[in-house]
matplotlib code that plots the C-alpha trace (Angstrom):
import matplotlib.pyplot as plt

x = [0.3, 1.2, 1.0, -2.1, -4.3, -3.2, -5.3, -8.1, -9.2, -8.8, -11.8, -14.4, -12.8, -9.3, -11.1, -12.0, -9.0, -6.8, -9.3, -11.9, -10.4, -11.7, -14.5, -11.6, -10.8, -14.4, -15.7, -12.3, -14.0, -17.4, -15.8, -14.5, -15.6, -15.4, -12.1, -10.9, -10.2, -6.3, -5.2, -3.5, -4.3, -4.0, -6.5, -9.9, -12.9, -16.1, -16.5, -19.1, -19.8, -20.9, -24.3, -27.2, -31.0, -33.2, -36.0, -38.7, -38.4, -37.5, -38.7, -35.9, -31.8, -30.2, -30.4, -29.5, -30.0, -30.2, -29.7, -29.7, -28.0, -29.1, -32.6, -34.5, -37.4, -40.5, -42.3, -40.9, -40.0, -42.1, -46.2, -47.4, -49.1, -51.0, -53.1, -49.4, -49.8, -53.2, -50.8, -47.4, -45.4, -48.6, -47.0, -49.9, -51.7, -50.1, -53.0, -51.9, -48.0, -47.3, -47.2, -44.4, -40.3, -38.3, -34.6, -34.2, -37.3, -40.3, -43.6, -44.1, -42.0, -43.8, -45.2, -42.6, -45.4, -42.9, -42.7, -42.1, -44.6, -46.2, -47.5, -48.3, -46.4, -47.6, -50.4, -50.8, -50.7, -48.1, -47.4, -43.6, -41.9, -40.5, -36.5, -37.2, -38.3, -35.9, -37.2, -40.5, -40.1, -40.6, -43.8, -45.8, -42.0, -41.7, -43.9, -44.0, -44.6, -45.3, -46.1, -43.3, -42.4, -39.3, -38.6, -35.1, -35.3, -31.4, -28.8, -26.7, -29.6, -31.6, -29.3, -28.3, -32.2, -32.5, -28.9, -29.6, -32.6, -31.3, -30.3, -27.3, -24.2, -22.4, -25.2, -25.0, -26.5, -29.7, -26.5, -24.4, -28.2, -28.1, -25.1, -25.0, -28.5, -28.4, -24.4, -23.0, -22.9, -20.3, -16.9, -14.8, -16.7, -17.7, -20.9, -21.8, -20.5, -20.7, -19.7, -19.9, -20.2, -21.0, -19.9, -20.2, -23.0, -23.1, -23.0, -19.8, -19.1, -21.7, -23.6, -22.5, -21.4, -20.9, -21.7, -21.6, -21.4, -18.5, -15.8, -16.4, -20.1, -19.1, -19.4, -16.3, -15.9, -15.3, -13.5, -14.7, -11.6, -7.7, -7.5, -11.3, -10.1, -7.0, -4.0, -5.1, -3.1, 0.4, 3.1, 6.0, 8.5, 5.6, 4.4, 1.1, 3.3, 4.7, 2.0, 0.5, 3.1, 2.9, -0.6, -0.3, 2.5, -0.2, -3.2, -1.0, -0.5, -3.7, -5.9, -3.2, -4.7, -8.0, -7.8, -7.1, -9.0, -12.0, -13.0, -14.5, -13.3, -10.0, -12.1, -13.4, -9.1, -8.2, -11.5, -10.9, -6.9, -8.5, -11.5, -9.0, -6.1, -9.2, -10.4, -7.0, -8.2, -11.6, -12.1, -10.0, -12.1, -15.6, -14.1, -13.2, -16.5, -14.7, -18.0, -20.5, -22.2, -22.0, -25.7, -25.8, -23.2, -24.9, -28.2, -26.6, -24.5, -21.0, -18.2, -20.0, -21.1, -22.8, -24.0, -20.7, -19.4, -23.7, -24.0, -21.1, -21.4, -25.0, -23.6, -21.6, -24.2, -25.4, -23.1, -21.8, -25.1, -24.4, -21.4, -23.2, -23.1, -26.1, -26.2, -25.5, -25.4, -24.6, -24.5, -24.8, -24.8, -25.7, -29.7, -29.7, -30.8, -31.7, -31.1, -31.5, -33.3, -35.0, -31.0, -29.5, -32.2, -32.2, -28.8, -28.5, -31.6, -29.4, -26.8, -29.1, -31.6, -31.0, -28.2, -31.5, -33.9, -31.4, -30.1, -34.5, -34.6, -31.1, -32.2, -35.3, -34.3, -31.4, -34.6, -32.6, -35.4, -37.5, -34.6, -33.2, -34.8, -34.5, -35.0, -34.3, -34.7, -33.3, -33.5, -36.6, -38.2, -38.8, -40.8, -43.9, -42.3, -39.5, -35.6, -34.5, -37.9, -38.5, -40.1, -38.0, -35.6, -32.9, -35.4, -34.5, -36.3, -36.3, -36.2, -39.2, -40.1, -43.4, -43.8, -41.2, -41.3, -39.3, -39.8, -39.2, -39.0, -38.2, -37.5, -41.5, -41.9, -45.7, -45.2, -47.1, -48.8, -48.2, -49.0, -49.7, -51.4, -50.8, -52.4, -53.1, -50.2, -47.4, -47.2, -48.9, -49.7, -53.7, -53.1, -51.1, -48.0, -45.3, -42.3, -39.0, -38.3, -41.9, -39.8, -36.9, -38.9, -40.3, -36.8, -36.1, -38.7, -38.8, -35.2, -37.0, -36.1, -38.4, -37.0, -38.5, -36.3, -33.3, -31.3, -27.8, -27.2, -25.0, -24.8, -27.0, -29.5, -30.5, -30.7, -32.3, -32.5, -36.1, -34.8, -38.7, -41.2, -41.8, -44.3, -44.1, -46.3, -47.8, -49.2, -45.3, -46.2, -50.6]
y = [-0.2, 3.2, 6.6, 7.4, 4.3, 5.5, 8.6, 7.3, 5.3, 8.0, 9.3, 11.8, 14.4, 13.8, 13.3, 16.8, 18.3, 17.1, 16.9, 20.0, 22.6, 25.6, 23.4, 22.3, 26.6, 27.5, 24.7, 26.3, 29.8, 28.5, 27.0, 30.0, 31.4, 34.5, 35.9, 35.2, 37.0, 36.6, 33.9, 35.3, 35.4, 32.1, 30.9, 29.0, 26.9, 27.2, 28.0, 24.9, 26.8, 30.5, 31.4, 29.7, 29.8, 27.3, 25.8, 29.0, 31.8, 31.1, 31.8, 30.8, 31.3, 29.9, 27.4, 26.8, 22.3, 22.2, 18.6, 16.8, 13.1, 10.4, 11.0, 13.5, 12.4, 14.1, 12.7, 14.1, 18.3, 18.8, 16.2, 15.9, 12.8, 13.3, 9.7, 7.9, 8.4, 6.5, 3.2, 4.4, 1.1, -1.1, -3.2, -2.0, -4.5, -6.1, -5.2, -2.2, -2.5, -5.5, -3.5, -1.7, -1.7, -2.4, -2.2, -2.8, -3.4, -5.8, -5.1, -5.9, -3.0, -1.0, 2.8, 5.4, 8.2, 12.1, 13.6, 16.9, 19.6, 21.1, 24.6, 26.6, 29.9, 32.8, 33.8, 30.8, 28.3, 25.9, 23.4, 23.1, 21.1, 23.2, 21.6, 24.5, 26.9, 29.4, 27.3, 27.0, 31.4, 31.9, 29.7, 32.0, 31.8, 28.1, 25.1, 22.4, 19.1, 16.2, 13.4, 12.1, 9.2, 7.1, 3.7, 3.4, 2.8, 2.7, 5.4, 4.8, 4.0, 7.1, 9.4, 8.6, 8.7, 12.0, 13.2, 12.2, 10.0, 6.9, 4.0, 2.8, 5.2, 7.0, 9.0, 13.7, 15.0, 17.6, 20.0, 18.6, 18.5, 22.4, 23.3, 21.6, 22.7, 26.8, 27.2, 29.8, 33.7, 33.5, 33.7, 33.5, 31.2, 27.1, 27.0, 24.1, 24.1, 21.7, 22.9, 19.4, 19.9, 16.6, 13.5, 13.1, 11.5, 7.6, 8.6, 10.5, 12.2, 10.1, 13.1, 15.8, 13.8, 14.8, 11.6, 10.7, 14.5, 15.9, 17.0, 20.5, 20.5, 18.0, 20.0, 21.3, 20.6, 23.7, 24.5, 26.8, 26.9, 27.4, 26.9, 26.9, 24.3, 22.1, 22.5, 24.9, 27.7, 28.3, 26.3, 28.7, 30.2, 29.6, 33.3, 34.0, 35.2, 31.9, 29.7, 32.1, 30.6, 27.5, 27.3, 28.8, 26.1, 23.9, 25.2, 24.9, 21.6, 20.4, 23.0, 21.4, 17.3, 19.2, 20.1, 16.5, 14.3, 17.2, 15.5, 17.5, 16.3, 18.0, 20.9, 20.6, 20.3, 24.0, 25.2, 24.1, 25.3, 28.8, 28.5, 26.9, 30.0, 32.2, 30.7, 31.7, 35.3, 34.6, 31.7, 32.8, 36.3, 34.7, 32.8, 37.2, 38.1, 41.4, 43.4, 41.3, 43.6, 41.8, 41.5, 39.6, 36.4, 37.2, 35.6, 32.6, 31.7, 31.9, 32.3, 30.0, 26.8, 24.2, 26.4, 27.2, 25.6, 25.3, 29.0, 29.7, 26.9, 29.7, 32.2, 31.6, 29.9, 33.6, 35.1, 32.5, 32.9, 37.3, 35.9, 34.4, 30.5, 28.8, 25.7, 25.4, 21.8, 21.8, 17.9, 17.6, 14.7, 12.3, 12.0, 8.7, 8.5, 4.4, 5.2, 8.2, 10.3, 12.2, 14.0, 13.3, 14.3, 17.7, 18.1, 18.4, 20.6, 22.8, 22.9, 23.6, 25.2, 29.0, 28.9, 28.0, 29.9, 33.4, 32.4, 32.5, 36.2, 36.7, 36.0, 37.9, 41.1, 41.8, 40.6, 37.8, 35.1, 35.8, 34.8, 31.8, 28.8, 27.4, 23.5, 21.1, 17.4, 14.2, 10.6, 9.2, 9.5, 7.9, 4.9, 6.1, 2.8, 2.5, 0.4, -2.0, -3.0, -0.5, 3.0, 5.1, 7.3, 5.2, 4.3, 5.9, 5.7, 3.1, 4.0, 5.2, 5.8, 5.2, 9.3, 11.5, 15.5, 18.0, 21.8, 24.8, 28.3, 31.6, 31.0, 31.6, 28.7, 29.7, 29.9, 29.1, 26.4, 23.1, 20.3, 16.3, 14.7, 11.9, 9.4, 9.8, 7.5, 8.2, 4.6, 5.9, 9.2, 9.8, 13.1, 14.1, 12.2, 13.2, 10.9, 12.1, 12.3, 14.9, 16.7, 17.1, 18.0, 20.8, 22.1, 22.2, 23.7, 26.4, 27.2, 27.4, 24.2, 21.3, 17.7, 15.7, 17.9, 18.3, 15.5, 14.7, 10.9, 8.0, 4.8, 4.8, 6.6, 10.0, 10.3, 13.0, 13.1, 12.2, 8.8, 7.8, 9.7, 12.6, 15.7, 19.1, 20.2, 23.6, 23.6, 24.7, 27.8, 28.4]
z = [-0.2, -1.2, 0.5, -1.8, -1.9, 2.4, 2.0, 0.3, 3.0, 5.4, 7.4, 5.6, 7.8, 5.6, 2.6, 2.9, 4.1, 1.5, -1.7, -0.4, -1.0, 1.9, 3.0, 6.3, 6.8, 6.4, 9.3, 11.3, 11.2, 11.7, 15.2, 16.4, 19.8, 21.0, 22.7, 26.1, 28.5, 28.8, 25.9, 23.1, 19.1, 18.9, 16.6, 18.6, 18.6, 19.7, 23.8, 24.1, 27.7, 25.3, 26.6, 24.6, 23.8, 25.1, 23.6, 24.4, 27.0, 30.5, 34.2, 35.4, 34.7, 37.1, 39.2, 43.3, 44.0, 48.2, 48.0, 51.1, 50.3, 52.6, 52.3, 54.7, 56.9, 55.4, 58.7, 60.7, 58.6, 56.1, 56.1, 59.7, 60.7, 63.6, 63.1, 63.7, 67.4, 67.2, 66.5, 67.5, 69.5, 67.4, 63.9, 60.7, 59.3, 56.6, 53.6, 54.6, 54.3, 51.3, 48.6, 50.7, 49.2, 52.5, 53.0, 56.1, 58.0, 57.8, 56.8, 60.5, 62.4, 64.6, 64.0, 64.9, 65.6, 65.8, 68.0, 66.2, 66.5, 63.4, 62.8, 60.5, 59.0, 56.3, 55.2, 53.6, 56.4, 55.3, 58.3, 58.8, 61.9, 64.9, 63.2, 60.5, 61.6, 59.0, 56.2, 58.1, 57.9, 54.0, 54.1, 51.4, 48.9, 48.8, 47.0, 48.4, 47.2, 49.6, 47.0, 45.4, 44.1, 42.7, 42.7, 44.0, 47.1, 48.2, 48.2, 45.5, 42.5, 44.7, 44.1, 40.8, 39.6, 41.3, 39.5, 35.9, 35.6, 36.2, 38.3, 35.6, 36.0, 33.9, 32.1, 33.3, 36.2, 35.9, 36.3, 32.9, 31.1, 32.2, 31.3, 28.0, 26.4, 27.9, 28.2, 31.0, 31.8, 33.4, 31.4, 34.8, 37.1, 35.1, 34.7, 37.0, 40.2, 43.5, 47.3, 49.3, 53.3, 55.7, 55.7, 51.5, 49.6, 49.1, 44.8, 45.3, 41.8, 40.2, 41.5, 39.3, 36.4, 32.8, 31.4, 27.8, 27.1, 27.2, 29.8, 30.0, 31.6, 35.2, 37.5, 39.7, 43.4, 45.1, 48.4, 50.9, 52.6, 52.2, 48.0, 46.1, 44.3, 44.1, 42.0, 40.7, 42.1, 40.7, 41.5, 43.7, 41.6, 38.6, 37.5, 36.1, 32.5, 32.7, 33.0, 29.8, 27.9, 29.2, 28.3, 24.9, 24.0, 25.2, 23.0, 19.5, 19.9, 21.0, 18.2, 15.4, 16.8, 17.0, 13.2, 12.6, 14.5, 15.1, 18.8, 20.8, 24.1, 22.2, 22.0, 26.1, 26.9, 25.2, 27.3, 30.6, 30.8, 29.2, 32.3, 34.8, 33.9, 34.3, 37.7, 39.1, 39.7, 39.9, 42.8, 45.4, 45.1, 46.3, 48.9, 50.2, 52.6, 53.6, 51.3, 52.8, 55.7, 59.4, 59.3, 55.7, 57.7, 60.3, 59.1, 56.9, 60.1, 59.2, 61.6, 63.8, 64.7, 63.2, 60.5, 59.2, 56.9, 55.4, 56.2, 53.6, 51.5, 50.9, 50.7, 48.0, 45.7, 46.0, 44.8, 41.7, 40.6, 40.6, 38.4, 36.0, 37.1, 35.9, 38.3, 42.3, 43.7, 47.5, 48.5, 52.4, 54.1, 55.1, 56.5, 56.0, 60.3, 61.1, 64.4, 66.8, 64.7, 66.4, 67.9, 63.8, 62.6, 64.8, 64.2, 60.8, 60.3, 63.2, 60.0, 57.5, 58.2, 59.2, 55.8, 53.3, 55.2, 54.2, 51.4, 50.0, 52.0, 50.8, 47.0, 47.5, 48.7, 46.1, 43.8, 42.7, 44.0, 40.7, 38.1, 40.2, 40.7, 44.4, 45.1, 48.2, 47.2, 49.0, 47.0, 48.3, 52.4, 55.2, 56.4, 59.9, 61.4, 63.3, 62.5, 65.0, 66.1, 68.3, 69.0, 71.6, 71.2, 69.3, 66.9, 63.3, 60.0, 57.0, 53.2, 51.8, 47.6, 48.0, 49.3, 50.1, 51.0, 48.1, 48.3, 44.9, 45.6, 42.6, 38.8, 37.9, 41.5, 42.8, 46.7, 49.3, 47.8, 48.4, 45.8, 46.7, 49.5, 51.0, 53.1, 56.7, 57.9, 55.0, 53.8, 50.2, 47.8, 47.9, 45.5, 43.0, 43.1, 41.3, 39.7, 40.1, 36.4, 36.2, 38.9, 36.1, 33.6, 35.5, 36.5, 33.1, 31.8, 33.9, 32.4, 29.0, 28.2, 27.4, 28.5, 24.8, 23.5, 25.1, 23.9, 23.0, 20.7, 22.4, 21.7, 18.5, 20.3, 21.9, 25.4, 27.4, 31.5, 32.3, 30.0, 28.2, 30.7, 32.7, 32.6, 33.7, 36.6, 35.8, 39.7, 41.0, 38.9, 39.2]

ax = plt.figure().add_subplot(projection="3d")
ax.plot(x, y, z, "-o")
ax.set_aspect("equal")
plt.show()
């Protein structure tokens, strides 16, 4: 085989390169992106995070997802069940529990009534637990859903379904889909940022994975102390000028390979290097709270325990959406209270309640709540029966996928309402069942994205966040 024969069996890209005249140059010109501060005049590929229009006019521009990994108990926080008092310490009839899918307890486990006190709040009169007074104070901004359900009743599959629409790992998560669909309005920060606190979610980084989308769209984890991102800072003795020259050299090599192959991962790599260079200046500025008022810091609970870590993340989330970050996830774990639920649930509420309530208040008073959708959700709920066959202070609750509670606020959502009801014991849904895919479709709808048309072709078929289901819940925007 000579050189001509070899070229004859090359890819279509090689045909255009060697036989297509100026077609390859025209294609490259089409891919030229907007200028990036700090880069040289080397020809550049398109910026995959450049802002893109949605399918229709959006109600929200940004999302802050308060991910309560480990599954908080809706019975002790959002869905009062006084009827459980009549059954406290007794097993339920088999006819009531035969269809339950339980991870650990038996259907014959004894009922555990909640010791929490529920009171109505706001003009709407929505009932909230005494464990979350700050969230309750924003009752008229919150749309509370008591009728969520899912198929997955163990943590990792449940978190995967909540975030990616599938229990199978390797799918893009909601933040990655939103970044892919809309890009970002921030030049110096990622489109999708992750802030974590607590012990860490069982699903780990799979909760913010880009899956089969380009790596540009994966969540970037920020730390709230020390270096915001590990290894972002230049090593000792390396100046910004030296770093810039090094990146330019790497970029030229990557561009040469990109022109030869058209591999979009190379384009993502180029943009990642450029974004990292810009973030070296932008990221540390985010952690500088010196311009925040003392009243704001106190409102969030910054600088005091046990609220400080989560308060810092909530304040960072507000600052990020101000700078155009499209999707911010705050992952706090773990709410997996199989034992001592009153004690452990109370501790997590002490950590997160004040900062979450302050976030809603701060966004609203700054005029940001209208354009920012705030979501509070875990992967499933908790059973009305106690764990370990106990109903004393050592008791906890098992996983419960049949019904649980989430809430949303801002971003066009009508606050001060409750959607859906569960039966009197919290075993199942009585009215308005809402599936995880429905929630995902509704979040995308608020951002101006049609969940059925936000697709990506992979392995021969079109994939989407909501898999083959999902309906927009219009009641959220009523």
